[in-house]
Structures are given as C-alpha cells and as structure tokens.
N, C-alpha and C positions, 0 to 999 in steps of 0.2 A: 232082301235076299239072304238066305242062310249062308254060313261059312261053307265053302266047297262049291258055291255057285248055284245051289238049288233055289228055285223060286218058291216063295211062300204065298199062299192065298191070303188076301186080306180078310180080317174078321168082319162080321156084320157091323160091329161097332166102328171099325175104321172106315168102312164104306159110308156108313151113316154120317160120321163126322165130316167126311169129304163132301157129301151131299148138302149138309147143313151149311158148310162153309161156302159152297157154290150158291146156295139160295141167298146167303148173306151178301155175297158179292153181287148177285143180280139185283137185290133190293137196293143196295148202295148205288149201283149203276143207275137204276131207275130214278132214284132221288136226285142224283147228280145231273141228270139230263136237263133239268129245269134251269140250271145255272152254268152249264158247260157249253163250249162251242159245239155246234151241230155235228161236226165230224167225229166227236168223241163217241157218240152213240154207236155207230157201226164198229168202231175200234173196240169198244167195250163188249159188244156182241161177239166179235172175233175172239176176244180173250175168254169169254164164257164158253164158247164152243171148244176152244183149246183145253180149258180146264175140264170140260165134260169128257172129252176124249181121254184125258189122263185118268179120270175116275174109272171109265170103262175099261181101260187097259189094266188098271190095278185090280179090277174085279174079274179079269180073266179074258177080256176081248183080245183075240189074236187075228188081226186082219191087216195084211200088208198095205192094201190100198187106203184103208182108214188111217193107218200109221203114217203113211206118206202125207195125207192131208194134215194130220196133226203136226208133222215135221215142218210143213209149209207155214202153219200157224205159229209154231215156235220161232221159226226164222223171222217171221213178220213182227211178232211181239217182242222177241228177245234179242234179235240180231241188230246189226247196225241200222241206223235210221237212214232209209233211202226213200226216194220218191216212188210212190206207188199210185197208180190210178186205182183207187179203192173200189170203185164200181166194177172195173174189169177184173180185179183180183177176186172180189166176191163172186162174180159170174163164173170165173174159172173154178173156184172152190166148190160152188154149188153144183156145177156140171160134174166135177170129179166125184163128189159125194153121191150124186144120183147114179153115176156109173158104178161106183163101188157097191152101193146098196142093191142095185138091180142084180148083180152077180154074186150076192152074198146071202147067207142064211141068218144074218144078224137080226133082222126084223121077223117077228113071228107073223104067220098069216092070220092068226086069231085076232090080231089087233091089240086092243087094250085101250087105255084112255089116251085119246089124241087131243091135243090142244090147238 
C-alpha cells in the first residue's frame, strides 16, 4: 500500500514470484505426504488454498464471499489450535466456495486449462 492509503497493483514479477513460491510449497507438501501423518495432507491442502486466495487478492480479486472463505482458512491455519472435525470443515468450505462462485463473475465461461 502506498503512503496515503492507496492500494498498488502488484507487478507481474511479484505475482510470478508468489506463484512460484506456491508451487514450491505444493511440491514440498507432496513430498512430505510419504512420511507425515495422514491428517497432514488435508491440512496442507487447506494452507495451499489459503495461499492461493492471498495471491488472487494481491492480483486484484475483490469478492467478499471469497474473502470470508479465506478468513476462515486464516483462522484455521493461524488461530488457536482447536478441535475441528476436518471433514465437516472441508464440507462447509466447499459448499461456501460453490455458492460464492455460482454468484460470481470470477470464473470465465470460456474455461481454460482445467485440471
């Protein structure tokens, strides 16, 4: 943010760096799955989703419903350790994401590469 409170758009280089760091995180997570407890996989995926939303917001995404999902992910990953039924939490997040995307113009109708 610039002095005076104006928001600056990230450069292509900044977004590229964030994406490379995300890919690095994902590859590290994938490698760790062989030696870590089974529950770490879903938690690492939650963190990757949180990081992805951060990159999208830095790139200019402004959607209150998606920001709410990211806030829930932030609370889960960075907040106090509490008991969560991880499966139920993921179900809630997936339902919230589906609802948010249905009422949004975030996804293009043209598609693109889907994995």
